[in-house]
Every structure is written in C-alpha cells, then in structure tokens.
Biopython code that builds the backbone (N, CA, C, O; Angstrom):
import numpy as np
from Bio.PDB.StructureBuilder import StructureBuilder

atoms = [
    (1, "MET", "N", (-24.383, -6.401, 6.779)),
    (1, "MET", "CA", (-22.991, -6.976, 7.364)),
    (1, "MET", "C", (-22.260, -5.629, 8.121)),
    (1, "MET", "O", (-22.114, -4.570, 7.511)),
    (2, "ALA", "N", (-21.837, -5.812, 9.486)),
    (2, "ALA", "CA", (-21.190, -4.954, 10.138)),
    (2, "ALA", "C", (-19.803, -4.610, 9.708)),
    (2, "ALA", "O", (-19.116, -5.390, 9.048)),
    (3, "ILE", "N", (-19.365, -3.323, 10.126)),
    (3, "ILE", "CA", (-18.092, -3.031, 9.385)),
    (3, "ILE", "C", (-17.072, -3.668, 10.533)),
    (3, "ILE", "O", (-17.351, -3.641, 11.732)),
    (4, "GLN", "N", (-15.879, -4.230, 10.013)),
    (4, "GLN", "CA", (-14.647, -4.863, 10.852)),
    (4, "GLN", "C", (-13.527, -3.611, 10.784)),
    (4, "GLN", "O", (-13.349, -2.847, 9.836)),
    (5, "ARG", "N", (-12.871, -3.629, 11.990)),
    (5, "ARG", "CA", (-11.782, -2.572, 11.885)),
    (5, "ARG", "C", (-10.704, -3.069, 13.059)),
    (5, "ARG", "O", (-10.788, -3.196, 14.280)),
    (6, "LEU", "N", (-9.645, -3.288, 12.070)),
    (6, "LEU", "CA", (-8.532, -4.036, 12.859)),
    (6, "LEU", "C", (-7.275, -3.131, 13.254)),
    (6, "LEU", "O", (-6.671, -2.546, 12.355)),
    (7, "HIS", "N", (-6.958, -3.033, 14.307)),
    (7, "HIS", "CA", (-5.691, -2.228, 14.178)),
    (7, "HIS", "C", (-6.108, -0.774, 14.631)),
    (7, "HIS", "O", (-5.502, 0.240, 14.287)),
    (8, "THR", "N", (-7.051, -0.799, 15.323)),
    (8, "THR", "CA", (-7.426, 0.938, 15.430)),
    (8, "THR", "C", (-7.070, 1.509, 16.349)),
    (8, "THR", "O", (-7.060, 0.952, 17.446)),
    (9, "ASN", "N", (-6.673, 2.775, 16.191)),
    (9, "ASN", "CA", (-6.337, 3.851, 17.206)),
    (9, "ASN", "C", (-7.357, 4.749, 17.297)),
    (9, "ASN", "O", (-8.443, 4.586, 16.741)),
    (10, "HIS", "N", (-6.998, 5.905, 18.122)),
    (10, "HIS", "CA", (-8.240, 6.994, 17.915)),
    (10, "HIS", "C", (-8.253, 7.855, 16.591)),
    (10, "HIS", "O", (-9.164, 8.661, 16.405)),
    (11, "ARG", "N", (-7.034, 7.644, 15.489)),
    (11, "ARG", "CA", (-7.249, 8.479, 14.490)),
    (11, "ARG", "C", (-7.602, 7.480, 13.133)),
    (11, "ARG", "O", (-8.140, 7.987, 12.148)),
    (12, "MET", "N", (-7.313, 6.264, 13.158)),
    (12, "MET", "CA", (-7.283, 5.403, 12.056)),
    (12, "MET", "C", (-7.151, 4.276, 12.286)),
    (12, "MET", "O", (-6.413, 3.989, 13.228)),
    (13, "SER", "N", (-7.861, 3.108, 11.465)),
    (13, "SER", "CA", (-7.849, 1.655, 11.588)),
    (13, "SER", "C", (-6.818, 1.049, 10.310)),
    (13, "SER", "O", (-6.911, 1.417, 9.139)),
    (14, "GLN", "N", (-6.070, 0.289, 10.703)),
    (14, "GLN", "CA", (-4.945, -0.075, 9.453)),
    (14, "GLN", "C", (-6.071, -1.020, 8.662)),
    (14, "GLN", "O", (-5.896, -1.148, 7.450)),
    (15, "ILE", "N", (-6.943, -1.531, 9.125)),
    (15, "ILE", "CA", (-7.740, -2.848, 8.084)),
    (15, "ILE", "C", (-8.840, -2.484, 8.562)),
    (15, "ILE", "O", (-9.152, -2.403, 9.750)),
    (16, "VAL", "N", (-9.685, -2.170, 7.296)),
    (16, "VAL", "CA", (-11.102, -1.768, 7.398)),
    (16, "VAL", "C", (-11.714, -2.874, 6.415)),
    (16, "VAL", "O", (-11.118, -2.996, 5.345)),
    (17, "ILE", "N", (-13.006, -3.828, 6.671)),
    (17, "ILE", "CA", (-13.499, -4.784, 5.869)),
    (17, "ILE", "C", (-15.152, -4.406, 6.189)),
    (17, "ILE", "O", (-15.638, -4.295, 7.314)),
    (18, "HIS", "N", (-15.816, -4.253, 4.983)),
    (18, "HIS", "CA", (-16.844, -4.001, 5.094)),
    (18, "HIS", "C", (-17.781, -4.500, 3.530)),
    (18, "HIS", "O", (-17.511, -3.830, 2.533)),
    (19, "GLN", "N", (-18.836, -5.646, 3.372)),
    (19, "GLN", "CA", (-19.284, -5.910, 2.191)),
    (19, "GLN", "C", (-18.357, -6.590, 1.376)),
    (19, "GLN", "O", (-18.344, -6.470, 0.151)),
    (20, "ASN", "N", (-17.566, -7.312, 2.030)),
    (20, "ASN", "CA", (-16.287, -8.244, 1.105)),
    (20, "ASN", "C", (-15.302, -7.257, 0.136)),
    (20, "ASN", "O", (-14.860, -7.509, -0.985)),
    (21, "THR", "N", (-15.120, -6.066, 0.953)),
    (21, "THR", "CA", (-14.172, -5.228, 0.617)),
    (21, "THR", "C", (-13.011, -4.825, 1.686)),
    (21, "THR", "O", (-13.332, -4.397, 2.795)),
    (22, "VAL", "N", (-11.801, -4.963, 1.347)),
    (22, "VAL", "CA", (-11.064, -4.772, 2.314)),
    (22, "VAL", "C", (-10.621, -3.138, 2.131)),
    (22, "VAL", "O", (-10.423, -2.758, 0.978)),
    (23, "TYR", "N", (-10.517, -2.494, 2.868)),
    (23, "TYR", "CA", (-9.424, -1.378, 2.904)),
    (23, "TYR", "C", (-8.283, -0.981, 3.701)),
    (23, "TYR", "O", (-8.435, -1.103, 4.917)),
    (24, "LEU", "N", (-7.157, -0.526, 3.281)),
    (24, "LEU", "CA", (-6.082, -0.530, 4.052)),
    (24, "LEU", "C", (-5.946, 1.040, 4.190)),
    (24, "LEU", "O", (-6.401, 1.929, 3.470)),
    (25, "ALA", "N", (-5.238, 1.100, 5.248)),
    (25, "ALA", "CA", (-5.067, 2.317, 5.433)),
    (25, "ALA", "C", (-3.545, 2.754, 4.815)),
    (25, "ALA", "O", (-2.888, 1.783, 4.439)),
    (26, "GLY", "N", (-2.967, 3.931, 4.675)),
    (26, "GLY", "CA", (-1.872, 4.386, 3.788)),
    (26, "GLY", "C", (-0.748, 3.608, 4.381)),
    (26, "GLY", "O", (-0.596, 3.982, 5.544)),
    (27, "GLN", "N", (0.111, 2.666, 4.049)),
    (27, "GLN", "CA", (1.046, 2.027, 4.577)),
    (27, "GLN", "C", (2.422, 2.739, 3.894)),
    (27, "GLN", "O", (2.475, 3.423, 2.872)),
    (28, "VAL", "N", (3.471, 2.361, 4.771)),
    (28, "VAL", "CA", (4.512, 2.919, 4.475)),
    (28, "VAL", "C", (5.916, 1.879, 4.841)),
    (28, "VAL", "O", (5.745, 0.790, 5.389)),
    (29, "ALA", "N", (6.926, 2.248, 4.559)),
    (29, "ALA", "CA", (8.160, 1.198, 4.873)),
    (29, "ALA", "C", (8.217, 0.952, 6.541)),
    (29, "ALA", "O", (7.838, 1.756, 7.393)),
    (30, "ALA", "N", (8.767, -0.315, 6.757)),
    (30, "ALA", "CA", (9.009, -0.666, 7.907)),
    (30, "ALA", "C", (10.232, 0.781, 8.579)),
    (30, "ALA", "O", (10.909, 1.527, 7.873)),
    (31, "ASP", "N", (10.164, 0.769, 9.917)),
    (31, "ASP", "CA", (10.991, 2.034, 10.214)),
    (31, "ASP", "C", (12.436, 1.861, 9.738)),
    (31, "ASP", "O", (12.979, 2.843, 9.233)),
    (32, "ASP", "N", (13.163, 0.629, 9.856)),
    (32, "ASP", "CA", (14.185, 0.642, 9.481)),
    (32, "ASP", "C", (14.604, 0.569, 8.105)),
    (32, "ASP", "O", (15.811, 0.683, 7.892)),
    (33, "ASP", "N", (13.856, 0.408, 7.178)),
    (33, "ASP", "CA", (13.923, 0.956, 5.621)),
    (33, "ASP", "C", (13.814, 2.404, 5.516)),
    (33, "ASP", "O", (14.411, 2.936, 4.579)),
    (34, "LEU", "N", (13.282, 2.984, 6.164)),
    (34, "LEU", "CA", (12.970, 4.329, 6.208)),
    (34, "LEU", "C", (14.184, 5.652, 5.456)),
    (34, "LEU", "O", (13.952, 6.784, 5.032)),
    (35, "ALA", "N", (15.431, 4.890, 5.552)),
    (35, "ALA", "CA", (16.639, 5.515, 5.342)),
    (35, "ALA", "C", (17.075, 4.978, 3.833)),
    (35, "ALA", "O", (18.159, 5.372, 3.405)),
    (36, "LYS", "N", (16.562, 4.413, 3.309)),
    (36, "LYS", "CA", (16.874, 3.776, 2.182)),
    (36, "LYS", "C", (16.093, 4.197, 1.210)),
    (36, "LYS", "O", (15.022, 4.723, 1.511)),
    (37, "ASP", "N", (16.500, 4.041, -0.240)),
    (37, "ASP", "CA", (15.806, 4.881, -1.632)),
    (37, "ASP", "C", (14.587, 4.097, -1.702)),
    (37, "ASP", "O", (14.249, 3.022, -1.207)),
    (38, "ALA", "N", (13.829, 5.244, -2.724)),
    (38, "ALA", "CA", (12.452, 4.732, -3.018)),
    (38, "ALA", "C", (12.144, 3.220, -3.350)),
    (38, "ALA", "O", (11.090, 2.715, -2.964)),
    (39, "ALA", "N", (13.213, 2.400, -4.177)),
    (39, "ALA", "CA", (12.996, 0.901, -4.371)),
    (39, "ALA", "C", (12.668, 0.150, -3.302)),
    (39, "ALA", "O", (11.644, -0.524, -3.191)),
    (40, "GLU", "N", (13.867, 0.310, -2.215)),
    (40, "GLU", "CA", (13.516, -0.293, -1.450)),
    (40, "GLU", "C", (12.612, 0.106, -0.058)),
    (40, "GLU", "O", (12.557, -0.505, 1.009)),
    (41, "GLN", "N", (12.039, 1.154, -0.405)),
    (41, "GLN", "CA", (11.282, 1.492, 0.709)),
    (41, "GLN", "C", (9.681, 1.031, 0.133)),
    (41, "GLN", "O", (8.758, 0.676, 0.866)),
    (42, "THR", "N", (9.630, 1.150, -1.458)),
    (42, "THR", "CA", (8.520, 0.322, -2.116)),
    (42, "THR", "C", (8.663, -1.296, -1.856)),
    (42, "THR", "O", (7.646, -1.984, -1.768)),
    (43, "ARG", "N", (9.715, -1.754, -1.760)),
    (43, "ARG", "CA", (9.575, -2.989, -1.368)),
    (43, "ARG", "C", (9.152, -3.665, 0.202)),
    (43, "ARG", "O", (8.496, -4.675, 0.456)),
    (44, "SER", "N", (9.715, -2.815, 0.983)),
    (44, "SER", "CA", (9.294, -2.671, 2.514)),
    (44, "SER", "C", (7.791, -2.762, 2.368)),
    (44, "SER", "O", (7.072, -3.716, 2.665)),
    (45, "THR", "N", (7.476, -1.679, 1.895)),
    (45, "THR", "CA", (5.945, -0.764, 1.785)),
    (45, "THR", "C", (4.896, -2.310, 1.337)),
    (45, "THR", "O", (3.941, -2.633, 2.043)),
    (46, "LEU", "N", (5.206, -2.915, 0.381)),
    (46, "LEU", "CA", (4.743, -4.035, -0.145)),
    (46, "LEU", "C", (4.685, -4.959, 0.592)),
    (46, "LEU", "O", (3.550, -5.412, 0.735)),
    (47, "VAL", "N", (5.756, -5.614, 1.335)),
    (47, "VAL", "CA", (5.797, -6.661, 2.671)),
    (47, "VAL", "C", (4.652, -6.122, 3.450)),
    (47, "VAL", "O", (3.626, -6.796, 3.540)),
    (48, "GLU", "N", (4.745, -4.980, 4.010)),
    (48, "GLU", "CA", (3.881, -4.772, 4.862)),
    (48, "GLU", "C", (2.125, -4.927, 4.552)),
    (48, "GLU", "O", (1.273, -5.242, 5.383)),
    (49, "ILE", "N", (1.925, -4.611, 3.151)),
    (49, "ILE", "CA", (0.594, -4.627, 2.570)),
    (49, "ILE", "C", (0.374, -5.980, 2.459)),
    (49, "ILE", "O", (-0.719, -6.419, 2.817)),
    (50, "GLU", "N", (1.344, -6.830, 1.965)),
    (50, "GLU", "CA", (1.142, -8.091, 1.752)),
    (50, "GLU", "C", (0.431, -8.918, 3.149)),
    (50, "GLU", "O", (-0.484, -9.741, 3.121)),
    (51, "LYS", "N", (1.266, -8.341, 4.483)),
    (51, "LYS", "CA", (0.680, -9.147, 5.866)),
    (51, "LYS", "C", (-0.689, -8.557, 6.251)),
    (51, "LYS", "O", (-1.487, -9.182, 6.950)),
    (52, "LEU", "N", (-0.974, -7.067, 5.661)),
    (52, "LEU", "CA", (-2.350, -7.000, 6.000)),
    (52, "LEU", "C", (-3.210, -7.416, 5.112)),
    (52, "LEU", "O", (-4.335, -7.623, 5.565)),
    (53, "LEU", "N", (-3.022, -7.651, 3.737)),
    (53, "LEU", "CA", (-4.151, -8.115, 3.188)),
    (53, "LEU", "C", (-4.166, -9.622, 3.471)),
    (53, "LEU", "O", (-5.301, -10.086, 3.360)),
    (54, "ALA", "N", (-3.173, -10.565, 3.823)),
    (54, "ALA", "CA", (-3.413, -11.774, 4.489)),
    (54, "ALA", "C", (-4.026, -11.725, 5.872)),
    (54, "ALA", "O", (-4.879, -12.597, 6.034)),
    (55, "GLU", "N", (-3.840, -11.025, 6.793)),
    (55, "GLU", "CA", (-4.753, -11.012, 8.112)),
    (55, "GLU", "C", (-6.018, -10.707, 7.823)),
    (55, "GLU", "O", (-6.926, -11.257, 8.447)),
    (56, "ALA", "N", (-6.300, -9.696, 6.740)),
    (56, "ALA", "CA", (-7.803, -9.762, 6.235)),
    (56, "ALA", "C", (-8.184, -10.840, 5.371)),
    (56, "ALA", "O", (-9.292, -10.754, 4.841)),
    (57, "GLY", "N", (-7.509, -11.781, 5.146)),
    (57, "GLY", "CA", (-8.200, -12.836, 4.179)),
    (57, "GLY", "C", (-8.095, -13.024, 2.894)),
    (57, "GLY", "O", (-8.572, -13.990, 2.299)),
    (58, "THR", "N", (-7.358, -11.955, 2.305)),
    (58, "THR", "CA", (-7.064, -11.874, 0.763)),
    (58, "THR", "C", (-5.732, -11.768, 0.258)),
    (58, "THR", "O", (-4.870, -12.020, 1.100)),
    (59, "ASP", "N", (-5.308, -11.452, -0.928)),
    (59, "ASP", "CA", (-4.168, -11.205, -1.128)),
    (59, "ASP", "C", (-3.859, -10.326, -2.353)),
    (59, "ASP", "O", (-4.894, -9.832, -2.802)),
    (60, "LYS", "N", (-2.884, -10.023, -2.948)),
    (60, "LYS", "CA", (-2.595, -9.092, -3.981)),
    (60, "LYS", "C", (-3.387, -9.392, -5.264)),
    (60, "LYS", "O", (-3.693, -8.446, -5.989)),
    (61, "THR", "N", (-3.716, -10.565, -5.570)),
    (61, "THR", "CA", (-4.271, -10.995, -6.810)),
    (61, "THR", "C", (-5.849, -10.247, -6.600)),
    (61, "THR", "O", (-6.735, -10.208, -7.454)),
    (62, "ASN", "N", (-5.891, -9.829, -5.574)),
    (62, "ASN", "CA", (-7.671, -9.208, -5.129)),
    (62, "ASN", "C", (-7.680, -7.880, -5.305)),
    (62, "ASN", "O", (-8.726, -7.282, -5.051)),
    (63, "ILE", "N", (-6.557, -7.169, -5.760)),
    (63, "ILE", "CA", (-6.385, -5.557, -5.260)),
    (63, "ILE", "C", (-7.299, -5.101, -6.303)),
    (63, "ILE", "O", (-7.293, -5.519, -7.461)),
    (64, "LEU", "N", (-8.074, -4.231, -5.829)),
    (64, "LEU", "CA", (-9.136, -3.551, -6.727)),
    (64, "LEU", "C", (-8.568, -1.932, -7.167)),
    (64, "LEU", "O", (-8.987, -1.377, -8.183)),
    (65, "SER", "N", (-7.885, -1.498, -6.536)),
    (65, "SER", "CA", (-7.205, -0.150, -6.726)),
    (65, "SER", "C", (-6.101, 0.357, -5.577)),
    (65, "SER", "O", (-6.046, 0.216, -4.355)),
    (66, "VAL", "N", (-5.447, 0.864, -6.336)),
    (66, "VAL", "CA", (-4.132, 1.393, -5.227)),
    (66, "VAL", "C", (-3.875, 2.706, -5.372)),
    (66, "VAL", "O", (-3.739, 2.975, -6.566)),
    (67, "THR", "N", (-3.709, 3.950, -4.429)),
    (67, "THR", "CA", (-3.307, 4.911, -4.516)),
    (67, "THR", "C", (-1.947, 5.068, -4.198)),
    (67, "THR", "O", (-1.632, 4.756, -3.050)),
    (68, "ILE", "N", (-1.084, 5.475, -4.940)),
    (68, "ILE", "CA", (0.370, 5.372, -4.519)),
    (68, "ILE", "C", (0.941, 7.170, -4.536)),
    (68, "ILE", "O", (0.825, 7.954, -5.478)),
    (69, "TYR", "N", (1.564, 7.439, -3.160)),
    (69, "TYR", "CA", (1.909, 8.804, -2.966)),
    (69, "TYR", "C", (3.462, 8.501, -3.029)),
    (69, "TYR", "O", (3.944, 7.550, -2.414)),
    (70, "LEU", "N", (4.203, 9.345, -3.789)),
    (70, "LEU", "CA", (5.376, 9.656, -3.921)),
    (70, "LEU", "C", (5.945, 11.193, -3.397)),
    (70, "LEU", "O", (5.404, 12.207, -3.837)),
    (71, "LYS", "N", (6.913, 11.263, -2.563)),
    (71, "LYS", "CA", (7.434, 12.293, -2.237)),
    (71, "LYS", "C", (7.665, 13.156, -3.628)),
    (71, "LYS", "O", (7.174, 14.236, -3.959)),
    (72, "ASP", "N", (8.524, 12.350, -4.273)),
    (72, "ASP", "CA", (9.066, 13.235, -5.407)),
    (72, "ASP", "C", (8.901, 12.601, -6.862)),
    (72, "ASP", "O", (9.785, 11.950, -7.418)),
    (73, "ILE", "N", (7.924, 12.820, -7.282)),
    (73, "ILE", "CA", (7.597, 11.945, -8.497)),
    (73, "ILE", "C", (8.440, 11.706, -9.793)),
    (73, "ILE", "O", (8.486, 10.646, -10.417)),
    (74, "ASP", "N", (9.050, 12.780, -10.072)),
    (74, "ASP", "CA", (10.163, 12.708, -10.884)),
    (74, "ASP", "C", (11.426, 11.743, -10.477)),
    (74, "ASP", "O", (11.988, 10.919, -11.199)),
    (75, "ALA", "N", (11.681, 12.049, -9.251)),
    (75, "ALA", "CA", (13.101, 11.295, -8.971)),
    (75, "ALA", "C", (12.678, 9.775, -8.563)),
    (75, "ALA", "O", (13.555, 8.928, -8.390)),
    (76, "ASP", "N", (11.134, 9.432, -8.401)),
    (76, "ASP", "CA", (11.172, 8.021, -7.325)),
    (76, "ASP", "C", (10.149, 7.303, -8.259)),
    (76, "ASP", "O", (9.802, 6.189, -7.866)),
    (77, "PHE", "N", (9.601, 7.756, -9.443)),
    (77, "PHE", "CA", (8.614, 7.013, -10.096)),
    (77, "PHE", "C", (9.015, 5.661, -10.655)),
    (77, "PHE", "O", (8.470, 4.577, -10.447)),
    (78, "GLU", "N", (10.327, 6.000, -11.584)),
    (78, "GLU", "CA", (10.686, 4.818, -12.450)),
    (78, "GLU", "C", (11.070, 3.740, -11.316)),
    (78, "GLU", "O", (10.867, 2.549, -11.549)),
    (79, "ALA", "N", (11.674, 4.190, -9.980)),
    (79, "ALA", "CA", (12.309, 3.140, -9.295)),
    (79, "ALA", "C", (11.198, 2.397, -8.502)),
    (79, "ALA", "O", (11.402, 1.202, -8.287)),
    (80, "MET", "N", (9.922, 3.012, -7.990)),
    (80, "MET", "CA", (8.831, 2.573, -7.424)),
    (80, "MET", "C", (8.154, 1.671, -8.429)),
    (80, "MET", "O", (7.931, 0.482, -8.199)),
    (81, "ASN", "N", (7.843, 2.277, -9.537)),
    (81, "ASN", "CA", (7.143, 1.266, -10.690)),
    (81, "ASN", "C", (7.757, -0.034, -11.020)),
    (81, "ASN", "O", (7.192, -1.041, -11.446)),
    (82, "SER", "N", (9.189, 0.179, -10.716)),
    (82, "SER", "CA", (9.939, -1.205, -11.595)),
    (82, "SER", "C", (9.628, -2.257, -10.521)),
    (82, "SER", "O", (9.299, -3.390, -10.870)),
    (83, "VAL", "N", (9.727, -1.901, -9.153)),
    (83, "VAL", "CA", (9.400, -2.663, -8.085)),
    (83, "VAL", "C", (7.744, -3.367, -8.162)),
    (83, "VAL", "O", (7.392, -4.546, -8.201)),
    (84, "TRP", "N", (6.971, -2.123, -8.164)),
    (84, "TRP", "CA", (5.818, -2.804, -8.331)),
    (84, "TRP", "C", (5.155, -3.723, -9.308)),
    (84, "TRP", "O", (4.263, -4.540, -9.076)),
    (85, "ASP", "N", (5.950, -3.351, -10.835)),
    (85, "ASP", "CA", (5.951, -4.382, -11.745)),
    (85, "ASP", "C", (6.369, -6.065, -11.703)),
    (85, "ASP", "O", (6.019, -6.934, -12.501)),
    (86, "GLN", "N", (7.268, -6.206, -10.446)),
    (86, "GLN", "CA", (7.944, -7.068, -10.175)),
    (86, "GLN", "C", (6.886, -7.809, -9.471)),
    (86, "GLN", "O", (6.643, -8.996, -9.687)),
    (87, "TRP", "N", (6.174, -6.961, -8.497)),
    (87, "TRP", "CA", (5.510, -7.760, -7.425)),
    (87, "TRP", "C", (4.223, -8.424, -7.612)),
    (87, "TRP", "O", (3.764, -9.386, -6.995)),
    (88, "LEU", "N", (3.596, -7.582, -8.802)),
    (88, "LEU", "CA", (2.229, -7.710, -9.158)),
    (88, "LEU", "C", (2.272, -8.647, -10.325)),
    (88, "LEU", "O", (2.733, -8.486, -11.455)),
    (89, "PRO", "N", (1.479, -10.002, -9.582)),
    (89, "PRO", "CA", (1.406, -10.775, -10.632)),
    (89, "PRO", "C", (1.087, -10.321, -11.962)),
    (89, "PRO", "O", (0.690, -9.171, -12.148)),
    (90, "ALA", "N", (1.271, -11.340, -13.115)),
    (90, "ALA", "CA", (0.519, -10.721, -14.372)),
    (90, "ALA", "C", (-0.802, -10.853, -14.570)),
    (90, "ALA", "O", (-1.199, -11.991, -14.320)),
    (91, "GLY", "N", (-1.492, -10.219, -14.871)),
    (91, "GLY", "CA", (-2.924, -10.470, -15.196)),
    (91, "GLY", "C", (-3.868, -9.569, -14.117)),
    (91, "GLY", "O", (-5.000, -9.106, -14.253)),
    (92, "THR", "N", (-3.126, -9.532, -13.236)),
    (92, "THR", "CA", (-3.910, -8.854, -12.213)),
    (92, "THR", "C", (-3.850, -7.721, -11.670)),
    (92, "THR", "O", (-4.301, -7.448, -10.557)),
    (93, "ALA", "N", (-3.057, -6.674, -12.725)),
    (93, "ALA", "CA", (-3.235, -5.293, -12.649)),
    (93, "ALA", "C", (-4.420, -4.767, -12.191)),
    (93, "ALA", "O", (-5.437, -4.958, -12.858)),
    (94, "PRO", "N", (-4.472, -4.046, -11.018)),
    (94, "PRO", "CA", (-5.693, -3.044, -10.567)),
    (94, "PRO", "C", (-5.600, -1.820, -11.202)),
    (94, "PRO", "O", (-4.572, -1.362, -11.702)),
    (95, "VAL", "N", (-7.011, -1.143, -11.165)),
    (95, "VAL", "CA", (-7.010, 0.407, -11.437)),
    (95, "VAL", "C", (-6.184, 1.008, -10.340)),
    (95, "VAL", "O", (-6.231, 0.713, -9.146)),
    (96, "ARG", "N", (-5.226, 2.121, -11.074)),
    (96, "ARG", "CA", (-4.433, 2.365, -9.750)),
    (96, "ARG", "C", (-4.161, 3.998, -10.129)),
    (96, "ARG", "O", (-4.533, 4.410, -11.228)),
    (97, "ALA", "N", (-3.611, 4.747, -9.336)),
    (97, "ALA", "CA", (-3.353, 6.063, -9.224)),
    (97, "ALA", "C", (-2.279, 6.750, -8.592)),
    (97, "ALA", "O", (-2.294, 6.872, -7.367)),
    (98, "THR", "N", (-1.187, 7.293, -9.392)),
    (98, "THR", "CA", (0.090, 7.754, -8.764)),
    (98, "THR", "C", (-0.044, 9.096, -8.378)),
    (98, "THR", "O", (-0.389, 9.769, -9.349)),
    (99, "VAL", "N", (0.084, 9.739, -7.385)),
    (99, "VAL", "CA", (-0.113, 11.064, -6.804)),
    (99, "VAL", "C", (1.343, 11.604, -6.191)),
    (99, "VAL", "O", (2.025, 10.898, -5.449)),
    (100, "GLU", "N", (1.677, 12.770, -6.546)),
    (100, "GLU", "CA", (2.835, 13.237, -5.973)),
    (100, "GLU", "C", (2.066, 13.874, -4.542)),
    (100, "GLU", "O", (1.028, 14.535, -4.520)),
    (101, "ALA", "N", (2.660, 13.581, -3.723)),
    (101, "ALA", "CA", (2.238, 14.538, -2.289)),
    (101, "ALA", "C", (3.497, 14.757, -1.443)),
    (101, "ALA", "O", (4.536, 14.111, -1.581)),
    (102, "LYS", "N", (3.325, 15.590, -0.687)),
    (102, "LYS", "CA", (4.253, 16.085, 0.581)),
    (102, "LYS", "C", (3.969, 15.028, 1.700)),
    (102, "LYS", "O", (2.910, 15.201, 2.303)),
    (103, "LEU", "N", (4.726, 13.980, 2.071)),
    (103, "LEU", "CA", (4.408, 12.937, 3.147)),
    (103, "LEU", "C", (4.636, 13.409, 4.480)),
    (103, "LEU", "O", (5.049, 14.563, 4.592)),
    (104, "CYS", "N", (4.458, 12.786, 5.419)),
    (104, "CYS", "CA", (4.516, 13.384, 6.589)),
    (104, "CYS", "C", (6.031, 13.311, 7.206)),
    (104, "CYS", "O", (6.329, 14.106, 8.098)),
    (105, "GLU", "N", (6.755, 12.591, 6.847)),
    (105, "GLU", "CA", (8.104, 12.722, 7.438)),
    (105, "GLU", "C", (9.096, 12.880, 6.078)),
    (105, "GLU", "O", (8.818, 12.663, 4.898)),
    (106, "PRO", "N", (10.150, 13.265, 6.589)),
    (106, "PRO", "CA", (10.841, 13.482, 4.879)),
    (106, "PRO", "C", (11.632, 12.313, 4.688)),
    (106, "PRO", "O", (12.251, 12.242, 3.626)),
    (107, "GLU", "N", (11.732, 11.389, 5.503)),
    (107, "GLU", "CA", (12.156, 10.068, 5.371)),
    (107, "GLU", "C", (11.437, 8.866, 4.199)),
    (107, "GLU", "O", (11.968, 7.944, 3.581)),
    (108, "ILE", "N", (10.103, 9.334, 4.236)),
    (108, "ILE", "CA", (9.249, 8.585, 3.640)),
    (108, "ILE", "C", (9.244, 9.219, 2.276)),
    (108, "ILE", "O", (9.046, 10.416, 2.073)),
    (109, "LEU", "N", (9.512, 8.188, 1.243)),
    (109, "LEU", "CA", (9.334, 8.543, -0.332)),
    (109, "LEU", "C", (8.092, 7.825, -0.811)),
    (109, "LEU", "O", (7.465, 8.200, -1.801)),
    (110, "VAL", "N", (7.695, 6.580, 0.065)),
    (110, "VAL", "CA", (6.361, 6.119, -0.456)),
    (110, "VAL", "C", (5.380, 5.940, 0.336)),
    (110, "VAL", "O", (5.547, 5.495, 1.471)),
    (111, "GLU", "N", (4.340, 6.227, -0.096)),
    (111, "GLU", "CA", (2.928, 5.637, 0.904)),
    (111, "GLU", "C", (1.786, 4.957, -0.253)),
    (111, "GLU", "O", (1.558, 5.380, -1.387)),
    (112, "MET", "N", (1.253, 3.934, 0.345)),
    (112, "MET", "CA", (0.383, 3.296, -0.766)),
    (112, "MET", "C", (-0.852, 3.088, 0.116)),
    (112, "MET", "O", (-0.612, 2.788, 1.286)),
    (113, "SER", "N", (-2.379, 3.219, -0.320)),
    (113, "SER", "CA", (-3.320, 2.943, 0.169)),
    (113, "SER", "C", (-4.079, 2.183, -0.829)),
    (113, "SER", "O", (-4.235, 2.537, -1.998)),
    (114, "VAL", "N", (-4.657, 0.842, -0.156)),
    (114, "VAL", "CA", (-5.013, -0.136, -1.183)),
    (114, "VAL", "C", (-6.603, -0.460, -0.639)),
    (114, "VAL", "O", (-7.009, -0.215, 0.498)),
    (115, "VAL", "N", (-7.399, -1.077, -1.754)),
    (115, "VAL", "CA", (-8.821, -1.398, -1.679)),
    (115, "VAL", "C", (-8.673, -2.702, -2.335)),
    (115, "VAL", "O", (-8.205, -2.714, -3.474)),
    (116, "ALA", "N", (-9.009, -3.796, -1.770)),
    (116, "ALA", "CA", (-9.171, -5.236, -2.481)),
    (116, "ALA", "C", (-10.505, -5.777, -2.157)),
    (116, "ALA", "O", (-11.186, -5.256, -1.274)),
    (117, "ALA", "N", (-10.945, -6.887, -2.892)),
    (117, "ALA", "CA", (-11.934, -7.995, -2.526)),
    (117, "ALA", "C", (-11.718, -9.034, -1.866)),
    (117, "ALA", "O", (-10.603, -9.547, -1.965)),
    (118, "LEU", "N", (-12.542, -9.530, -1.161)),
    (118, "LEU", "CA", (-12.343, -10.751, -0.295)),
    (118, "LEU", "C", (-12.621, -11.878, -1.393)),
    (118, "LEU", "O", (-13.608, -11.732, -2.113)),
    (119, "PRO", "N", (-11.878, -12.890, -1.540)),
    (119, "PRO", "CA", (-12.143, -14.113, -2.552)),
    (119, "PRO", "C", (-13.529, -14.828, -2.173)),
    (119, "PRO", "O", (-13.923, -15.793, -2.827)),
]
sb = StructureBuilder()
sb.init_structure("model")
sb.init_model(0)
sb.init_chain("A")
sb.init_seg("    ")
for serial, (resi, resn, name, xyz) in enumerate(atoms, 1):
    if name == "N":
        sb.init_residue(resn, " ", resi, " ")
    sb.init_atom(name, np.array(xyz, "f"), 0.0, 1.0, " ", f" {name:<3s}", serial, name[0])
structure = sb.get_structure()
C-alpha cells in the first residue's frame, strides 16, 4: 500500500495514512484561540483533530495513541485532562503519554500528535 500524504508542505504532512494507520502531525488550537487558557486551547485543538481524523476516514474512537505536549505541565495538566476526559468516549481510551515541552510559540499551551486506526 502506498503512503498517502495530505496537506503536505516542504516540512511536514498534516495527515499520513499507511497500512490502515493514520498519523496526524502535531496539532494546536486555531489561531483565534491561542490567547485563551489551556482548557480552551485543548478544546480548539481537539476540534482540529476531529476534522483531520474525519478527512482521513476515521474518528476519535479509533485513536491508538496520543502524545500531548504541555508548555507548563504543573499549571496546565488538570485543565487539559478535564477537557480530554470529557471529549473521549467511554471505553475508547488510547495508550497515551503526556510530556512537558517548550513549544514553538509562547501562546501555545497544548500540542497533540495522534496515531489512529482506520475502521
């Protein structure tokens, strides 16, 4: 099976599909939500992830793993995790890792990278 790449530029692809697995590049909140707190940025990031998953032919119930990067894990983990727990349907929890990281822009508090299966 060929590798499918969607929304590709010279640095990365937003979506890569290979052997019934979908890989999403690191996603952040929409530009107009970057001035908001970690909970709002998490909600906005998850909206963007849902759109890309749908475009790839899958949804959040098929997520295999998520890597979540937080600018300040001590300050933002609780807010991010509360939104995450409400967003993810019961019984579909993926393997996941949360990692503190220095992100590329000071406004970005949350970034998520997703691996999901195609149904």
